[in-house]
C-alpha positions as CSV (number, residue, x, y, z in Angstrom):
1,M,12.1,16.6,-11.0
2,G,14.6,15.5,-8.5
3,H,14.7,11.9,-6.9
4,S,13.4,13.3,-3.4
5,E,10.7,15.0,-5.3
6,T,9.6,12.0,-6.9
7,I,9.8,9.9,-4.1
8,R,7.5,12.5,-2.1
9,R,5.3,12.6,-5.1
10,D,5.1,8.7,-5.0
11,R,4.3,8.6,-1.2
12,L,1.5,11.1,-1.8
13,E,0.0,9.0,-4.6
14,A,0.3,5.7,-2.5
15,V,-1.5,7.7,0.4
16,T,-4.2,9.0,-1.7
17,A,-4.6,5.7,-3.5
18,L,-5.0,3.7,-0.1
19,A,-7.4,6.3,1.1
20,V,-9.5,6.2,-2.0
21,A,-9.6,2.4,-1.9
22,V,-10.8,2.3,1.7
23,S,-13.3,4.8,1.1
24,G,-14.5,2.9,-1.8
25,H,-14.8,-0.3,0.4
26,R,-16.5,1.7,3.2
27,R,-19.2,3.0,1.0
28,T,-20.1,-0.5,-0.5
29,L,-20.3,-2.1,2.9
30,W,-22.7,0.8,3.8
31,K,-24.8,0.3,0.8
32,R,-24.8,-3.5,1.5
33,G,-25.8,-2.9,5.0
34,E,-28.6,-0.7,4.1
35,A,-29.9,-3.3,1.5
36,I,-30.0,-6.0,4.1
37,L,-31.8,-3.8,6.7
38,E,-34.4,-2.7,4.3
39,G,-34.9,-6.2,3.3
40,G,-33.5,-5.8,0.0
41,D,-33.8,-8.0,-3.1
42,V,-31.7,-11.2,-2.8
43,D,-29.9,-10.6,-6.1
44,L,-29.0,-6.8,-5.0
45,V,-27.7,-8.2,-1.6
46,Q,-25.6,-10.8,-3.3
47,A,-24.2,-8.2,-6.0
48,L,-23.4,-5.8,-3.2
49,R,-21.5,-8.7,-1.1
50,A,-19.7,-9.4,-4.5
51,E,-18.8,-5.7,-5.1
52,S,-17.7,-5.3,-1.1
53,Q,-15.4,-8.3,-1.9
54,A,-14.0,-6.7,-4.9
55,T,-13.5,-3.3,-2.9
56,R,-11.8,-5.1,-0.2
57,D,-9.3,-6.7,-2.5
58,A,-8.6,-3.3,-4.2
59,V,-7.2,-2.3,-0.8
60,A,-4.4,-4.8,-1.0
61,R,-2.3,-2.9,-3.7
62,P,-2.4,0.7,-2.4
63,L,-1.6,-1.0,1.2
64,V,1.5,-2.7,0.1
65,T,2.6,0.3,-1.9
66,M,2.2,2.9,1.0
67,R,4.0,0.2,3.2
68,V,7.0,-0.1,0.9
69,L,7.4,3.7,0.6
70,I,6.5,4.9,4.2
71,T,8.1,3.3,6.9
72,D,6.9,5.8,9.5
73,A,5.3,4.0,12.4
74,A,2.4,6.6,13.0
75,V,1.3,6.5,9.4
76,R,1.4,2.8,9.2
77,E,-0.5,2.5,12.6
78,A,-3.3,5.2,11.4
79,A,-3.5,3.1,7.9
80,G,-4.1,-0.2,10.1
81,R,-6.6,1.4,12.3
82,M,-8.6,3.0,9.3
83,I,-8.6,-0.4,7.6
84,T,-9.5,-2.5,10.8
85,L,-12.2,-0.4,11.5
86,T,-13.7,-0.2,8.1
87,Y,-13.6,-4.1,7.8
88,A,-15.3,-4.2,11.2
89,I,-18.5,-2.4,9.4
90,R,-19.3,-6.1,8.3
91,E,-20.1,-7.0,11.9
92,S,-22.7,-4.6,11.8
93,L,-24.7,-5.2,8.7
94,D,-28.1,-6.2,10.4
95,N,-28.3,-3.4,13.1
96,A,-29.0,0.2,11.9
97,Q,-27.5,1.6,14.9
98,A,-24.4,-0.4,14.9
99,L,-23.9,0.1,11.3
100,A,-24.2,3.9,11.6
101,A,-21.7,3.8,14.5
102,A,-19.3,1.4,12.7
103,R,-19.4,3.8,9.7
104,Q,-18.7,6.9,11.5
105,E,-15.7,5.2,13.5
106,A,-14.5,4.2,10.1
107,E,-14.9,7.6,8.7
108,A,-13.0,9.2,11.7
109,A,-10.2,6.8,11.3
110,H,-10.1,7.7,7.6
111,D,-9.6,11.5,8.4
112,E,-7.1,10.7,11.1
113,F,-5.0,8.4,8.5
114,V,-5.2,11.2,6.1
115,D,-4.1,14.0,8.7
116,T,-1.1,11.8,10.0
117,A,0.1,11.1,6.5
118,A,-0.4,14.9,5.7
119,R,1.8,15.7,8.7
120,Y,4.3,13.0,7.8
121,L,4.8,14.3,4.2
122,T,5.1,17.8,5.2
123,T,8.2,16.8,7.3
124,Q,9.6,15.1,4.1
125,I,9.8,18.4,2.0
126,A,13.5,18.6,1.1
């Protein structure tokens, strides 16, 4: 495998790892919001809060990797939007309609990031 193919593979891995980590965080925030809205057990809500902190922390490493390997402004902007909208779900944990809307926005931003990264990676084929 040549150097350019190795870099392309590493970039694909970075994009994938970031998308997966953000998806995990979004899913945990959704479960936490559902538990709060359903008047869930305090221990469950606390466990989901701890889990959401862990999944948020898990976003940092793939984000750094992606930013080191991909300097393209469109990809970075899409990643930032995806992360910002996912983190914003926390502001809607006590309102069912707002929670659903925030989740939908975050999912759309996730898809936009994946599509933007795919276009970028396609242009990088040597």
